[in-house]
All heavy atoms as an XYZ file, in Angstrom:
770
protein
N       8.148     46.632    -49.363
C       8.962     47.080    -50.459
C      10.266     46.395    -50.376
O      10.858     46.311    -49.272
C       9.080     48.614    -50.356
C       9.843     49.243    -51.500
S       9.652     51.063    -51.471
C      11.166     51.514    -50.766
N      10.751     45.811    -51.479
C      12.040     45.148    -51.449
C      12.729     45.247    -52.810
O      12.140     45.553    -53.801
C      11.881     43.679    -51.037
C      11.080     42.824    -51.978
N      11.597     42.203    -53.044
C       9.730     42.587    -51.983
C      10.614     41.542    -53.682
N       9.475     41.738    -53.070
N      14.050     45.083    -52.715
C      14.849     45.164    -53.959
C      14.797     43.820    -54.659
O      14.334     42.803    -54.109
C      16.325     45.500    -53.582
C      16.473     46.946    -53.144
C      17.941     47.302    -52.928
O      18.302     47.429    -51.788
N      18.674     47.429    -53.977
N      15.331     43.782    -55.879
C      15.358     42.591    -56.661
C      16.133     41.407    -55.929
O      15.752     40.280    -56.113
C      16.001     42.820    -58.015
N      17.113     41.770    -55.125
C      17.797     40.722    -54.389
C      17.069     40.245    -53.143
O      17.524     39.382    -52.466
C      19.204     41.191    -54.055
C      19.248     42.369    -53.031
O      18.146     42.824    -52.590
O      20.307     42.803    -52.661
N      15.841     40.814    -52.938
C      15.049     40.397    -51.818
C      15.227     41.134    -50.543
O      14.551     40.890    -49.539
N      16.168     42.087    -50.519
C      16.394     42.862    -49.276
C      15.214     43.760    -49.040
O      14.819     44.580    -49.885
C      17.663     43.687    -49.404
C      18.081     44.335    -48.129
C      19.465     44.898    -48.200
N      19.670     45.711    -49.398
C      19.813     47.030    -49.423
N      19.849     47.700    -48.285
N      19.981     47.664    -50.560
N      14.647     43.678    -47.866
C      13.467     44.435    -47.474
C      13.887     45.879    -47.249
O      14.796     46.129    -46.444
C      12.751     43.870    -46.266
C      12.245     42.453    -46.557
C      11.614     44.740    -45.771
C      11.737     41.733    -45.322
N      13.203     46.813    -47.834
C      13.499     48.248    -47.678
C      12.497     48.889    -46.784
O      12.880     49.849    -46.073
C      13.459     48.965    -49.043
C      14.415     48.445    -50.123
C      14.150     49.085    -51.450
C      15.835     48.702    -49.678
N      11.253     48.381    -46.721
C      10.252     49.003    -45.909
C       9.152     47.994    -45.618
O       8.799     47.229    -46.489
C       9.646     50.227    -46.623
C       8.447     50.796    -45.892
C       8.636     51.627    -44.762
C       7.118     50.500    -46.324
C       7.535     52.127    -44.116
C       6.054     51.043    -45.620
C       6.238     51.839    -44.537
O       5.151     52.372    -43.883
N       8.652     47.994    -44.403
C       7.471     47.173    -44.024
C       6.540     48.029    -43.183
O       6.966     48.637    -42.175
C       7.899     45.948    -43.229
N       5.281     48.079    -43.556
C       4.358     48.895    -42.748
C       3.777     48.077    -41.571
O       4.079     46.933    -41.399
C       3.227     49.418    -43.657
C       2.330     48.310    -44.222
O       2.316     47.183    -43.776
N       1.548     48.672    -45.201
N       3.044     48.818    -40.746
C       2.500     48.167    -39.522
C       1.608     46.963    -39.799
O       1.654     46.016    -39.030
C       1.716     49.201    -38.684
C       2.627     50.286    -38.051
O       3.815     50.063    -37.947
O       2.124     51.310    -37.710
N       0.848     47.026    -40.888
C      -0.036     45.875    -41.217
C       0.789     44.600    -41.521
O       0.436     43.509    -41.094
C      -0.911     46.209    -42.447
N       1.932     44.771    -42.156
C       2.797     43.617    -42.442
C       3.432     43.088    -41.156
O       3.468     41.883    -40.952
C       3.882     44.008    -43.452
C       4.702     42.842    -43.996
C       3.862     41.960    -44.912
C       5.872     43.379    -44.738
N       3.896     44.009    -40.327
C       4.469     43.613    -39.030
C       3.494     42.796    -38.234
O       3.787     41.741    -37.721
C       4.929     44.862    -38.263
C       5.316     44.543    -36.845
C       6.069     45.557    -38.999
N       2.255     43.267    -38.207
C       1.169     42.532    -37.491
C       0.817     41.202    -38.136
O       0.686     40.182    -37.438
C      -0.080     43.419    -37.437
O       0.242     44.648    -36.736
C      -1.222     42.722    -36.680
N       0.747     41.159    -39.480
C       0.450     39.896    -40.174
C       1.437     38.814    -39.799
O       1.045     37.631    -39.658
C       0.473     40.150    -41.711
C       0.236     38.924    -42.577
C      -1.201     38.348    -42.373
C       0.467     39.250    -44.048
N       2.695     39.163    -39.588
C       3.712     38.198    -39.275
C       3.838     37.972    -37.783
O       4.761     37.233    -37.317
C       5.037     38.558    -39.911
C       5.071     38.207    -41.387
C       4.716     39.117    -42.358
C       5.463     36.962    -41.788
C       4.682     38.803    -43.694
C       5.485     36.615    -43.119
C       5.095     37.530    -44.079
N       2.950     38.530    -37.008
C       2.874     38.293    -35.568
C       3.947     38.962    -34.767
O       4.255     38.585    -33.630
N       4.558     40.030    -35.348
C       5.593     40.738    -34.637
C       4.953     41.934    -33.928
O       4.025     42.545    -34.403
C       6.666     41.239    -35.630
S       7.462     39.852    -36.485
N       5.524     42.322    -32.766
C       5.015     43.434    -31.994
C       5.551     44.769    -32.411
O       4.900     45.765    -32.253
C       5.242     43.203    -30.501
C       4.534     41.964    -29.958
C       4.572     41.911    -28.445
C       3.968     40.676    -27.881
N       2.647     40.380    -28.184
N       6.784     44.757    -33.006
C       7.381     46.004    -33.394
C       8.057     45.872    -34.709
O       8.353     44.718    -35.217
C       8.470     46.431    -32.378
O       9.545     45.468    -32.403
C       7.885     46.608    -30.974
N       8.396     46.958    -35.409
C       9.126     46.917    -36.643
C      10.503     46.288    -36.470
O      10.998     45.546    -37.307
C       9.225     48.287    -37.256
N      11.169     46.564    -35.330
C      12.437     45.993    -35.020
C      12.336     44.496    -34.876
O      13.201     43.724    -35.387
C      13.049     46.618    -33.743
C      14.424     46.142    -33.439
C      15.450     46.369    -34.584
O      15.403     47.444    -35.200
O      16.310     45.508    -34.804
N      11.276     43.996    -34.225
C      11.079     42.518    -34.110
C      10.889     41.934    -35.488
O      11.374     40.831    -35.746
C       9.885     42.235    -33.227
N      10.166     42.636    -36.350
C       9.969     42.117    -37.695
C      11.332     42.057    -38.496
O      11.619     41.096    -39.136
C       8.987     43.009    -38.493
C       8.851     42.626    -39.910
C       8.005     41.539    -40.262
C       9.508     43.281    -40.918
C       7.885     41.138    -41.571
C       9.347     42.913    -42.271
C       8.567     41.830    -42.587
N      12.132     43.102    -38.356
C      13.467     43.085    -38.984
C      14.306     41.919    -38.549
O      14.971     41.268    -39.307
C      14.208     44.475    -38.790
C      13.707     45.536    -39.725
C      14.631     46.811    -39.600
N      14.472     47.462    -38.331
C      13.515     48.365    -38.076
N      12.608     48.633    -38.946
N      13.443     48.977    -36.920
N      14.275     41.704    -37.226
C      15.031     40.599    -36.696
C      14.526     39.253    -37.181
O      15.267     38.394    -37.613
C      14.995     40.624    -35.116
O      15.582     41.882    -34.708
C      15.794     39.470    -34.496
N      13.198     39.068    -37.144
C      12.557     37.831    -37.600
C      12.849     37.570    -39.063
O      13.170     36.471    -39.470
C      11.044     37.920    -37.361
C      10.280     36.812    -38.014
C      10.424     35.519    -37.652
C       9.390     37.114    -39.048
C       9.678     34.483    -38.282
C       8.679     36.126    -39.683
C       8.815     34.803    -39.270
N      12.687     38.612    -39.885
C      12.855     38.424    -41.377
C      14.352     38.389    -41.802
O      14.613     38.046    -42.927
C      12.187     39.562    -42.127
O      12.822     40.801    -41.913
N      15.235     38.813    -40.918
C      16.647     38.906    -41.254
C      16.883     39.854    -42.447
O      17.843     39.760    -43.138
C      17.277     37.536    -41.532
C      17.150     36.594    -40.360
C      17.688     35.228    -40.702
C      17.586     34.337    -39.496
N      16.860     33.120    -39.774
N      15.879     40.715    -42.661
C      15.975     41.771    -43.683
C      15.750     41.196    -45.090
O      15.980     41.921    -46.091
N      15.365     39.931    -45.233
C      15.172     39.310    -46.548
C      13.746     38.833    -46.736
O      13.194     38.119    -45.869
C      16.112     38.084    -46.725
C      17.583     38.395    -46.648
C      18.072     39.070    -47.859
C      18.333     38.111    -48.965
N      18.864     38.721    -50.195
N      13.113     39.186    -47.820
C      11.763     38.794    -48.128
C      11.622     37.261    -48.194
O      10.569     36.692    -47.785
C      11.298     39.437    -49.444
N      12.665     36.573    -48.694
C      12.550     35.111    -48.868
C      12.378     34.354    -47.543
O      11.824     33.281    -47.557
C      13.797     34.565    -49.595
O      14.922     34.835    -48.855
N      12.807     34.956    -46.436
C      12.686     34.243    -45.143
C      11.215     34.224    -44.692
O      10.865     33.446    -43.819
C      13.507     34.894    -44.040
O      13.064     36.255    -43.833
C      14.970     34.908    -44.360
N      10.344     35.025    -45.328
C       8.954     35.101    -44.931
C       8.062     34.100    -45.631
O       6.951     33.851    -45.200
C       8.432     36.519    -45.219
C       9.215     37.648    -44.544
C       8.755     39.021    -45.077
C       9.175     37.558    -43.011
N       8.538     33.514    -46.710
C       7.751     32.593    -47.486
C       7.951     31.155    -46.941
O       9.106     30.752    -46.539
C       8.215     32.629    -48.981
C       8.135     34.025    -49.528
C       7.402     31.614    -49.849
C       6.723     34.625    -49.540
N       6.877     30.392    -46.868
C       6.931     29.013    -46.434
C       7.992     28.221    -47.241
O       8.063     28.439    -48.489
C       5.592     28.356    -46.594
C       5.444     27.032    -45.965
N       5.970     25.883    -46.493
C       4.887     26.633    -44.761
C       5.733     24.853    -45.728
N       5.086     25.295    -44.651
N       8.825     27.454    -46.606
C       9.908     26.781    -47.316
C       9.429     25.960    -48.544
O      10.117     25.953    -49.569
C      10.496     25.808    -46.279
C      10.173     26.462    -44.965
C       8.853     27.162    -45.162
N       8.271     25.361    -48.465
C       7.751     24.593    -49.607
C       7.296     25.426    -50.763
O       7.074     24.888    -51.865
C       6.605     23.674    -49.165
C       7.076     22.602    -48.170
O       8.263     22.314    -48.084
O       6.168     22.065    -47.465
N       7.137     26.697    -50.562
C       6.661     27.636    -51.604
C       7.718     28.554    -52.132
O       7.514     29.252    -53.176
C       5.505     28.495    -51.078
C       4.222     27.692    -50.784
O       4.187     26.491    -51.189
O       3.291     28.225    -50.132
N       8.910     28.535    -51.547
C       9.953     29.475    -51.922
C      10.322     29.407    -53.422
O      10.457     30.431    -54.068
C      11.206     29.343    -51.026
C      11.005     29.964    -49.672
C      12.323     29.849    -48.889
C      12.064     30.378    -47.515
N      13.271     30.406    -46.710
N      10.579     28.238    -53.897
C      11.039     28.095    -55.251
C      10.000     28.581    -56.268
O      10.320     29.315    -57.206
C      11.412     26.630    -55.535
N       8.741     28.278    -55.970
C       7.692     28.701    -56.889
C       7.504     30.219    -56.857
O       7.346     30.849    -57.903
C       6.374     27.997    -56.450
C       5.208     28.326    -57.377
C       3.946     27.530    -57.043
N       3.560     27.655    -55.635
C       2.961     28.776    -55.132
N       2.676     29.821    -55.899
N       2.622     28.790    -53.839
N       7.584     30.828    -55.701
C       7.446     32.281    -55.575
C       8.581     32.991    -56.269
O       8.483     33.951    -57.007
C       7.280     32.773    -54.122
C       7.334     34.241    -53.958
C       5.995     32.226    -53.510
N       9.775     32.444    -56.053
C      11.013     33.009    -56.696
C      10.870     32.942    -58.188
O      11.184     33.868    -58.908
C      12.258     32.249    -56.187
C      13.500     32.873    -56.731
C      14.735     32.119    -56.148
C      16.026     32.688    -56.718
N      17.177     32.009    -56.185
N      10.405     31.821    -58.660
C      10.236     31.652    -60.187
C       9.179     32.585    -60.680
O       9.349     33.166    -61.780
C       9.835     30.188    -60.457
N       8.148     32.823    -59.940
C       7.049     33.735    -60.381
C       7.602     35.182    -60.521
O       7.307     35.921    -61.429
C       5.891     33.687    -59.459
N       8.416     35.571    -59.534
C       8.968     36.913    -59.549
C       9.966     37.074    -60.700
O      10.018     38.107    -61.391
C       9.658     37.234    -58.237
C       8.705     37.515    -57.036
C       9.505     37.673    -55.752
C       7.885     38.719    -57.320
N      10.779     36.005    -60.947
C      11.706     36.038    -62.081
C      10.953     36.147    -63.396
O      11.392     36.861    -64.281
C      12.620     34.821    -62.020
N       9.881     35.400    -63.543
C       9.108     35.437    -64.758
C       8.475     36.776    -64.968
O       8.433     37.349    -66.100
C       7.981     34.361    -64.718
N       8.071     37.411    -63.875
C       7.536     38.761    -63.946
C       8.564     39.765    -64.453
O       8.307     40.543    -65.304
C       7.012     39.189    -62.588
C       6.427     40.616    -62.506
C       6.065     41.063    -61.102
O       6.365     40.353    -60.166
N       5.410     42.185    -60.994
N       9.788     39.629    -63.950
C      10.900     40.517    -64.403
C      11.171     40.312    -65.863
O      11.367     41.267    -66.610
C      12.115     40.249    -63.561
O      11.893     40.669    -62.233
N      11.352     39.042    -66.269
C      11.716     38.778    -67.628
C      10.667     39.119    -68.625
O      10.938     39.415    -69.780
C      12.183     37.313    -67.808
O      11.134     36.429    -67.560
N       9.398     39.099    -68.218
C       8.268     39.391    -69.102
C       8.032     40.922    -69.157
O       7.172     41.350    -69.893
C       7.039     38.660    -68.658
N       8.720     41.635    -68.330
C       8.517     43.081    -68.270
C       7.073     43.425    -67.817
O       6.582     44.506    -68.118
C       8.894     43.774    -69.582
C      10.225     43.528    -70.074
C      11.278     44.277    -69.300
C      12.582     44.153    -69.993
N      13.620     43.626    -69.197
N       6.476     42.444    -67.107
C       5.102     42.672    -66.610
C       5.303     43.381    -65.289
O       5.958     42.867    -64.412
C       4.406     41.356    -66.415
C       2.962     41.515    -66.003
O       2.495     42.654    -65.913
O       2.297     40.488    -65.779
N       4.743     44.557    -65.114
C       4.965     45.293    -63.918
C       4.220     44.820    -62.726
O       4.568     45.106    -61.555
C       4.688     46.793    -64.080
O       3.343     46.968    -64.473
C       5.640     47.389    -65.146
N       3.075     44.087    -62.913
C       2.253     43.702    -61.769
C       1.866     42.232    -61.922
O       1.549     41.738    -62.958
C       0.918     44.524    -61.748
O       1.247     45.902    -61.691
C       0.128     44.153    -60.477
N       2.010     41.506    -60.770
C       1.707     40.065    -60.780
C       1.078     39.729    -59.411
O       1.313     40.342    -58.408
C       2.952     39.247    -61.005
N       0.298     38.623    -59.422
C      -0.351     38.122    -58.205
C       0.133     36.708    -57.983
O       0.186     35.895    -58.936
C      -1.888     38.125    -58.350
O      -2.275     39.505    -58.600
C      -2.539     37.679    -57.089
N       0.517     36.385    -56.752
C       0.931     35.078    -56.363
C       0.295     34.663    -55.084
O       0.156     35.461    -54.170
C       2.506     35.053    -56.108
O       3.124     35.558    -57.291
C       2.990     33.697    -55.818
N      -0.151     33.420    -55.060
C      -0.713     32.853    -53.792
C       0.331     31.905    -53.215
O       0.953     31.150    -53.959
C      -1.993     32.133    -53.988
C      -3.135     33.069    -54.365
C      -4.425     32.255    -54.445
N      -5.534     33.212    -54.649
C      -6.248     33.686    -53.661
N      -6.061     33.307    -52.431
N      -7.267     34.524    -53.907
N       0.487     32.023    -51.917
C       1.501     31.104    -51.264
C       1.237     31.096    -49.775
O       0.185     31.665    -49.296
C       2.943     31.606    -51.527
S       3.311     33.215    -50.762
N       2.071     30.422    -49.050
C       1.981     30.417    -47.593
C       3.171     31.214    -46.993
O       4.202     31.299    -47.575
C       2.057     28.915    -47.086
C       0.859     28.140    -47.509
C       1.034     26.704    -47.302
N       2.051     26.225    -48.185
C       2.619     24.991    -48.195
N       2.243     24.124    -47.284
N       3.484     24.626    -49.125
N       2.857     31.775    -45.826
C       3.911     32.461    -45.058
C       4.061     31.780    -43.735
O       3.165     31.058    -43.330
C       3.624     33.963    -44.921
C       2.323     34.138    -44.125
C       3.649     34.683    -46.227
C       2.091     35.621    -43.647
N       5.132     32.017    -43.043
C       5.289     31.516    -41.704
C       5.530     32.721    -40.755
O       6.360     33.497    -41.017
C       6.567     30.579    -41.623
C       6.712     30.055    -40.216
C       6.430     29.439    -42.613
N       4.691     32.770    -39.740
C       4.736     33.909    -38.815
C       5.841     33.703    -37.771
O       6.448     32.602    -37.702
C       3.379     34.145    -38.136
O       3.150     33.021    -37.292
C       2.261     34.345    -39.119
N       6.074     34.707    -36.950
C       7.098     34.679    -35.998
C       6.897     33.522    -34.982
O       7.875     32.866    -34.595
C       7.150     35.951    -35.198
C       8.331     36.084    -34.250
C       8.383     37.394    -33.538
O       7.399     38.044    -33.299
N       9.595     37.832    -33.245
N       5.642     33.164    -34.713
C       5.415     32.053    -33.783
C       5.296     30.685    -34.446
O       4.968     29.683    -33.851
C       4.195     32.305    -32.931
C       2.855     32.258    -33.669
O       2.890     31.940    -34.900
O       1.816     32.463    -33.087
N       5.572     30.671    -35.758
C       5.607     29.398    -36.505
C       4.297     29.024    -37.149
O       4.146     27.998    -37.801
N       3.271     29.901    -37.053
C       1.951     29.652    -37.625
C       2.094     29.802    -39.186
O       2.758     30.714    -39.654
C       0.937     30.667    -37.159
O       0.795     30.521    -35.696
C      -0.430     30.430    -37.820
N       1.475     28.923    -39.894
C       1.429     29.029    -41.377
C       0.108     29.684    -41.742
O      -0.950     29.355    -41.265
C       1.477     27.614    -42.016
O       2.769     27.025    -41.673
C       1.399     27.730    -43.528
N       0.217     30.693    -42.634
C      -0.963     31.408    -43.142
C      -0.924     31.373    -44.689
O       0.151     31.488    -45.281
C      -0.957     32.837    -42.702
C      -1.165     33.065    -41.232
C      -1.170     34.527    -40.863
C      -1.391     34.741    -39.356
N      -1.461     36.158    -39.000
N      -2.113     31.299    -45.280
C      -2.233     31.376    -46.750
C      -2.394     32.879    -47.053
O      -3.240     33.539    -46.438
C      -3.386     30.574    -47.284
C      -3.178     29.105    -47.105
N      -2.750     28.331    -48.119
C      -3.346     28.313    -46.060
C      -2.621     27.070    -47.719
N      -2.966     27.044    -46.391
N      -1.670     33.356    -48.056
C      -1.736     34.783    -48.444
C      -1.793     34.923    -49.978
O      -1.466     34.029    -50.725
C      -0.552     35.618    -47.941
C      -0.487     35.585    -46.386
C       0.769     35.083    -48.502
N      -2.221     36.135    -50.384
C      -2.183     36.542    -51.750
C      -1.194     37.711    -51.755
O      -1.306     38.657    -51.003
C      -3.521     36.935    -52.226
S      -3.553     37.519    -53.916
N      -0.213     37.639    -52.668
C       0.782     38.759    -52.779
C       0.618     39.393    -54.127
O       0.716     38.743    -55.189
C       2.205     38.203    -52.593
C       2.368     37.432    -51.287
C       3.221     39.372    -52.736
C       3.718     36.769    -51.140
N       0.374     40.663    -54.136
C       0.287     41.468    -55.363
C       1.546     42.302    -55.397
O       1.836     43.086    -54.531
C      -0.958     42.360    -55.414
C      -2.209     41.533    -55.204
C      -0.993     43.185    -56.696
C      -3.444     42.329    -54.798
N       2.386     42.107    -56.447
C       3.634     42.758    -56.551
C       3.735     43.625    -57.790
O       3.379     43.155    -58.897
C       4.784     41.709    -56.579
O       4.727     40.901    -55.392
C       6.145     42.348    -56.652
N       4.208     44.804    -57.603
C       4.481     45.670    -58.750
C       5.940     46.019    -58.781
O       6.525     46.500    -57.785
C       3.651     46.970    -58.658
C       3.888     47.867    -59.809
C       2.818     48.825    -60.037
N       3.013     49.416    -61.321
C       2.833     50.688    -61.626
N       2.321     51.462    -60.715
N       3.067     51.154    -62.840
N       6.606     45.775    -59.903
C       8.026     46.050    -60.027
C       8.191     47.383    -60.741
O       7.560     47.644    -61.740
C       8.731     44.918    -60.797
C       8.702     43.643    -60.051
C       9.395     42.508    -60.784
O       9.561     42.580    -62.018
N       9.776     41.466    -60.035
N       9.044     48.220    -60.153
C       9.266     49.585    -60.662
C      10.738     49.848    -60.726
O      11.464     49.603    -59.765
C       8.613     50.606    -59.720
C       8.843     52.036    -60.192
C       7.116     50.298    -59.582
N      11.286     50.358    -61.852
C      12.680     50.733    -61.905
C      12.969     51.912    -61.011
O      12.165     52.858    -60.901
C      12.918     51.086    -63.398
C      11.615     51.202    -64.001
C      10.580     50.564    -63.086
N      14.099     51.873    -60.294
C      14.499     52.960    -59.414
C      15.943     53.293    -59.751
O      16.789     52.433    -59.853
C      14.381     52.461    -57.949
C      14.751     53.563    -56.996
O      15.972     53.701    -56.679
O      13.880     54.223    -56.463
N      16.223     54.545    -59.956
C      17.505     55.003    -60.357
C      18.596     54.617    -59.391
O      19.749     54.270    -59.778
C      17.545     56.504    -60.586
C      16.781     56.938    -61.824
C      16.806     58.447    -62.027
O      17.689     59.113    -61.437
O      15.994     58.938    -62.821
N      18.307     54.647    -58.093
C      19.323     54.325    -57.069
C      19.454     52.875    -56.778
O      20.507     52.354    -56.453
C      18.994     55.081    -55.796
C      19.152     56.594    -55.925
C      18.742     57.262    -54.609
O      18.901     56.710    -53.560
O      18.295     58.429    -54.703
N      18.299     52.120    -56.787
C      18.316     50.737    -56.319
C      18.075     49.668    -57.410
O      18.006     48.490    -57.051
C      17.226     50.579    -55.232
C      17.489     51.442    -54.012
C      16.362     51.240    -52.997
N      16.668     51.933    -51.766
C      16.099     53.078    -51.443
N      15.277     53.670    -52.230
N      16.417     53.673    -50.315
N      17.907     50.078    -58.610
C      17.561     49.128    -59.663
C      16.048     48.893    -59.645
O      15.301     49.775    -59.405
N      15.670     47.632    -59.813
C      14.257     47.309    -59.821
C      13.823     47.104    -58.336
O      14.444     46.368    -57.579
C      13.975     45.998    -60.588
C      12.516     45.584    -60.399
C      14.307     46.193    -62.028
N      12.727     47.797    -57.945
C      12.186     47.696    -56.625
C      10.795     47.077    -56.746
O      10.055     47.411    -57.654
C      12.087     49.115    -55.952
C      11.404     49.011    -54.638
C      13.495     49.697    -55.823
N      10.471     46.194    -55.796
C       9.150     45.585    -55.838
C       8.299     46.126    -54.690
O       8.771     46.108    -53.525
C       9.231     44.079    -55.700
O       9.906     43.531    -56.839
N       7.114     46.582    -55.018
C       6.127     46.999    -53.998
C       5.151     45.871    -53.887
O       4.521     45.495    -54.879
C       5.461     48.283    -54.453
C       6.351     49.449    -54.469
C       7.078     49.750    -55.642
C       6.463     50.302    -53.402
C       7.945     50.871    -55.712
C       7.298     51.405    -53.465
C       8.024     51.686    -54.596
O       8.866     52.761    -54.672
N       4.996     45.295    -52.734
C       4.085     44.167    -52.542
C       3.022     44.462    -51.510
O       3.311     45.082    -50.477
C       4.874     42.944    -52.103
O       5.779     42.547    -53.096
N       1.850     44.026    -51.827
C       0.739     44.058    -50.867
C       0.437     42.589    -50.525
O       0.258     41.774    -51.412
C      -0.534     44.677    -51.504
C      -1.690     44.615    -50.525
C      -0.243     46.135    -51.857
N       0.485     42.261    -49.258
C       0.249     40.863    -48.817
C      -0.989     40.868    -48.002
O      -1.089     41.546    -46.979
C       1.453     40.354    -48.034
C       2.740     40.451    -48.859
C       1.217     38.872    -47.572
C       4.008     40.120    -48.076
N      -1.982     40.089    -48.434
C      -3.225     39.962    -47.699
C      -3.489     38.517    -47.355
O      -3.241     37.631    -48.197
C      -4.413     40.591    -48.422
C      -4.298     42.080    -48.547
C      -4.582     39.978    -49.774
N      -3.992     38.249    -46.162
C      -4.297     36.895    -45.778
C      -5.496     36.405    -46.631
O      -6.456     37.062    -46.815
C      -4.646     36.835    -44.312
C      -4.703     35.461    -43.744
C      -4.665     35.384    -42.247
O      -4.648     36.421    -41.574
O      -4.684     34.267    -41.726
N      -5.342     35.194    -47.199
C      -6.376     34.574    -47.993
C      -7.250     33.725    -47.113
O      -6.839     33.168    -46.107
C      -5.711     33.734    -49.080
N      -8.521     33.598    -47.553
C      -9.432     32.792    -46.754
C      -9.383     31.310    -47.187
O      -8.928     30.966    -48.241
C     -10.850     33.352    -46.872
O     -11.232     33.482    -48.234
C-alpha cells in the first residue's frame, strides 16, 4: 500500500520475502520507504507513466508488468495489480498486489 507520492504505507510478509528481505525493518531500509526504489531502473519511467495514466483516466484498477530488483541485486519479472482508492486523510492511496511472473 502506498500513497500517490510513492511513500510506502504498508508491506506484508509476502512482499518482504519477494524482495529477499528477512524482516519488515530490513525491507523499510532497503526500499527507503519509496515504492519507486523497488522497480528496475530501466522500467521506472514506464511504470510511473502507467500509474499516472491510471490516475488521470479515473480507472481504479490497472495491471503492469515490469522488473524489480531484490535486496541482493537479483532481477525478477513481476505483475503488479494496483487499485487506487481515495482516502480522506492521505489523498489517493494505491493498493498493489505484486506477484512474480513466470
